C-alpha positions as CSV (number, residue, x, y, z in Angstrom):
1,X,186.3,266.2,20.7
2,X,188.0,264.2,23.6
3,X,188.3,267.7,25.9
4,X,184.8,268.3,24.8
5,X,183.5,264.5,26.2
6,X,185.7,265.1,28.9
7,X,184.0,268.3,30.2
8,X,180.8,266.8,29.5
9,X,181.4,264.0,31.8
10,X,182.8,266.0,34.5
11,X,179.3,268.4,34.5
12,X,177.6,264.9,34.7
13,X,179.4,263.7,37.9
14,X,179.5,266.9,39.5
15,X,175.9,266.7,39.0
16,X,175.4,263.4,40.4
17,X,177.4,264.6,43.2
18,X,175.3,267.3,43.8
19,X,172.1,265.3,44.2
20,X,173.0,264.2,47.5
21,X,173.6,267.3,49.2
22,X,170.2,268.6,47.9
23,X,168.7,265.6,49.8
24,X,170.6,266.4,53.0
25,X,168.9,270.1,52.6
26,X,165.1,268.7,52.4
27,X,165.6,266.4,55.4
28,X,164.9,268.9,58.0
29,X,161.5,269.6,56.3
30,X,159.4,267.5,58.5
31,X,160.8,269.3,61.5
32,X,160.3,272.6,60.4
33,X,156.2,271.6,60.3
34,X,156.2,270.5,63.9
35,X,155.3,273.8,65.3
36,X,152.5,273.6,63.0
37,X,151.1,270.2,64.3
38,X,151.7,271.1,68.3
39,X,149.9,274.1,67.5
40,X,146.8,272.4,66.3
41,X,143.9,271.7,68.9
42,X,144.3,267.6,70.0
43,X,141.2,265.9,68.7
44,X,138.4,265.1,71.5
45,X,138.6,262.3,74.0
46,X,135.5,260.2,74.0
47,X,132.0,262.0,75.3
48,X,134.1,265.6,75.6
49,X,132.4,268.5,74.5
50,X,129.3,265.7,73.5
51,X,126.3,264.2,74.9
52,X,128.3,261.2,76.6
53,X,130.1,263.6,78.8
54,X,127.6,262.9,81.4
55,X,128.6,259.3,81.1
56,X,132.2,259.1,82.7
57,X,133.9,255.7,82.0
58,X,135.6,255.7,85.2
59,X,135.5,258.1,88.0
60,X,138.3,258.6,90.8
61,X,136.2,256.6,93.2
62,X,138.5,257.9,96.6
63,X,135.4,259.6,98.2
64,X,134.5,258.3,101.8
65,X,131.7,259.2,104.0
66,X,131.9,258.6,108.1
67,X,129.1,259.4,110.6
68,X,126.9,257.7,113.0
69,X,123.3,257.3,113.3
70,X,122.0,258.0,117.0
71,X,119.0,257.6,119.4
72,X,117.6,260.6,120.9
73,X,115.4,259.9,124.2
74,X,114.3,256.7,125.8
75,X,114.2,253.8,123.5
76,X,111.3,251.4,123.8
77,X,111.0,248.5,125.6
78,X,111.4,245.4,123.8
79,X,108.8,242.4,124.1
80,X,109.9,239.2,125.4
81,X,110.5,236.3,123.1
82,X,107.9,233.4,123.4
83,X,109.5,230.5,125.3
84,X,111.2,227.7,122.9
85,X,111.5,224.3,123.8
86,X,113.8,223.5,120.6
87,X,117.4,222.7,121.8
88,X,118.6,224.2,118.7
89,X,117.5,227.4,119.6
90,X,119.4,227.6,122.8
91,X,121.4,230.8,123.1
92,X,119.1,232.9,120.9
93,X,117.9,236.5,122.2
94,X,115.8,236.6,125.0
95,X,113.8,239.9,123.6
96,X,112.7,241.2,120.3
97,X,115.3,242.7,118.2
98,X,113.7,245.5,116.5
99,X,115.1,248.6,118.3
100,X,118.9,247.9,119.6
101,X,120.2,251.3,121.3
102,X,123.5,251.3,123.2
103,X,124.9,254.8,124.8
104,X,122.4,256.6,122.5
105,X,123.4,254.7,119.2
106,X,121.3,253.0,117.1
107,X,122.0,249.4,115.5
108,X,121.1,247.7,112.3
109,X,120.1,251.5,110.3
110,X,121.1,250.5,106.6
111,X,122.9,253.5,105.3
112,X,122.9,254.0,101.5
113,X,123.8,256.5,98.6
114,X,120.1,257.1,97.2
115,X,119.7,256.9,93.0
116,X,122.1,255.8,90.3
117,X,125.8,256.8,90.8
118,X,127.7,257.9,87.6
119,X,130.1,255.0,86.7
120,X,129.3,252.7,89.4
121,X,129.0,248.9,88.2
122,X,126.2,248.4,85.6
123,X,125.8,244.5,86.7
124,X,125.6,243.3,90.3
125,X,128.1,241.4,92.0
126,X,128.6,237.9,90.9
127,X,129.3,236.9,94.7
128,X,125.2,236.5,96.3
129,X,124.7,238.2,99.8
130,X,124.5,235.4,102.6
131,X,121.6,235.0,105.1
132,X,122.3,232.5,107.6
133,X,120.2,230.9,110.2
134,X,122.0,230.3,113.6
135,X,120.6,229.5,117.1
136,X,117.0,230.4,115.7
137,X,117.9,233.8,114.5
138,X,118.6,235.7,110.9
139,X,122.1,236.7,110.8
140,X,122.5,239.6,109.6
141,X,119.1,240.6,110.3
142,X,119.8,244.1,108.4
143,X,121.8,244.2,105.3
144,X,121.7,245.7,101.6
145,X,122.0,244.1,98.2
146,X,122.6,245.3,94.4
147,X,119.4,245.1,92.8
148,X,119.2,242.1,90.6
149,X,122.0,240.6,93.2
150,X,121.1,236.7,94.3
151,X,120.8,235.8,98.1
152,X,122.0,232.5,99.9
153,X,120.1,231.0,102.5
154,X,121.9,228.8,105.3
155,X,121.0,226.6,107.8
156,X,123.5,226.3,110.4
157,X,121.0,224.7,113.2
158,X,120.5,221.3,113.5
159,X,116.4,222.0,113.1
160,X,113.7,222.4,110.5
161,X,113.8,226.3,109.4
162,X,111.9,227.6,106.3
163,X,112.4,231.0,104.6
164,X,109.4,232.7,103.6
165,X,110.0,235.9,101.6
166,X,107.7,238.8,101.4
167,X,107.5,242.1,100.1
168,X,104.9,244.3,101.5
169,X,102.1,241.9,101.8
170,X,102.9,240.1,98.8
171,X,104.6,236.6,99.3
172,X,107.5,235.9,97.0
173,X,108.4,232.3,98.1
174,X,108.7,229.9,100.8
175,X,111.7,227.5,101.3
176,X,112.1,224.7,103.5
177,X,115.2,223.7,105.2
178,X,116.3,220.5,106.8
179,X,118.5,220.6,109.7
180,X,121.9,221.7,108.4
181,X,120.8,221.3,104.7
182,X,122.5,222.6,101.4
183,X,121.9,226.3,100.7
184,X,119.7,227.7,98.8
185,X,120.0,230.8,95.9
186,X,117.1,232.8,95.0
187,X,117.4,235.8,93.2
188,X,116.7,239.4,94.4
189,X,113.2,240.3,92.9
190,X,113.5,243.5,90.7
191,X,110.9,245.0,92.1
192,X,111.5,244.6,95.7
193,X,112.9,247.0,97.3
194,X,112.9,245.9,101.2
195,X,112.6,241.8,101.1
196,X,111.6,240.7,104.3
197,X,112.3,237.4,105.5
198,X,110.0,234.8,107.9
199,X,110.2,231.7,109.6
200,X,106.9,229.9,110.5
201,X,108.5,227.3,112.7
202,X,109.9,229.9,114.9
203,X,107.7,233.1,114.5
204,X,110.2,235.3,116.0
205,X,112.7,235.4,113.5
206,X,113.1,238.6,110.9
207,X,115.4,239.5,108.8
208,X,115.7,242.5,106.0
209,X,117.8,242.5,102.6
210,X,117.3,246.2,101.2
211,X,117.9,246.3,97.4
212,X,120.1,249.4,96.1
213,X,120.6,250.4,92.7
214,X,124.1,251.2,93.3
215,X,127.2,249.4,95.8
216,X,127.4,252.4,98.2
217,X,125.9,251.0,101.4
218,X,126.6,249.4,104.9
219,X,124.8,248.5,108.2
220,X,125.3,250.2,111.5
221,X,126.9,247.9,114.3
222,X,126.3,248.3,117.9
223,X,128.4,251.7,118.3
224,X,126.1,253.4,115.6
225,X,128.6,254.4,113.0
226,X,128.9,253.9,109.3
227,X,131.5,254.4,106.5
228,X,131.1,254.8,103.1
229,X,133.9,254.4,100.8
230,X,134.9,254.4,97.1
231,X,132.4,257.2,96.1
232,X,133.2,259.2,93.1
233,X,133.6,262.9,94.3
234,X,129.9,264.6,94.1
235,X,127.0,265.5,95.7
236,X,124.9,262.9,97.3
237,X,121.4,262.3,99.0
238,X,122.0,259.5,102.0
239,X,119.5,257.9,103.6
240,X,119.3,255.7,106.5
241,X,116.6,253.4,106.6
242,X,115.1,251.3,109.9
243,X,112.9,248.4,110.1
244,X,110.3,250.1,112.4
245,X,111.5,253.9,112.8
246,X,111.2,254.6,109.1
247,X,113.9,256.7,107.2
248,X,116.0,260.0,107.4
249,X,117.9,261.9,105.0
250,X,120.8,263.8,104.1
251,X,122.8,266.0,101.7
252,X,126.2,265.1,101.4
253,X,129.3,266.7,99.1
254,X,132.0,264.3,98.9
255,X,135.5,265.1,97.3
256,X,138.4,263.2,96.7
257,X,140.8,263.0,99.6
258,X,138.3,265.1,102.2
259,X,136.3,262.5,103.9
260,X,133.1,264.2,104.5
261,X,130.8,263.5,107.5
262,X,127.2,263.0,108.2
263,X,125.0,262.1,110.7
264,X,121.5,261.0,111.5
265,X,119.0,261.0,114.7
266,X,116.0,258.7,115.3
267,X,113.4,258.6,118.4
268,X,110.6,256.8,119.3
269,X,108.3,259.4,118.0
270,X,109.2,258.7,114.7
271,X,106.6,256.9,112.3
272,X,106.8,253.2,111.4
273,X,107.8,252.1,108.4
274,X,106.3,248.9,107.6
275,X,107.4,247.3,104.9
């Protein structure tokens, strides 16, 4: 009887010892399933293969477009400005500034990407664009702004100015600014593609703020050159806007790491664009 009990005990002990061994043999089972998981196609990311694909969250934005704006033929003669007895106007230009050509290159041309750009910021910059009044001249004469951006008017002169904002023939505002007065801020009207600024006190003063739905724009300097940076790869319509000579357009394909080029040419025969 004792021997029988002893035998049963040994069998029980052997069974207990066998359990860990079984568990050890079962442990690698998850690893064996790994090839099956790797072979399964990954779940689609947001927008992949869906209608959301047309709105990428963050484009590369490494594209660059460089070029020049030229003027062919003889530039129109600029009229002399009326004399001014205001000492604050000393140093102002002596001639009208609408068409400025140097060595065949055209200044104050706004070059921009037309239309919306996928992935571009959806809200305008928090920083406003600034228009200064210095030596009875608006500085800068031509600049761009993102639609909805604020515009700040400064008076750096020791004389009275007023800023009259006009879209086409429609007056929008008329702000008086005393000598060296505090800056005045105004929103860029949503329906104003071209905001023209005038001063009634000094009637030769003129400036333009051109609204654009994206932040890809710049204004040519005296050498007529321009550079647009940060564009996502793609094909775009570029527009060159001039206050009296109208507009020119060009198609350009932008690639990451390979700067694209575009050129525009205006002439005295171009129709005037009255904004």
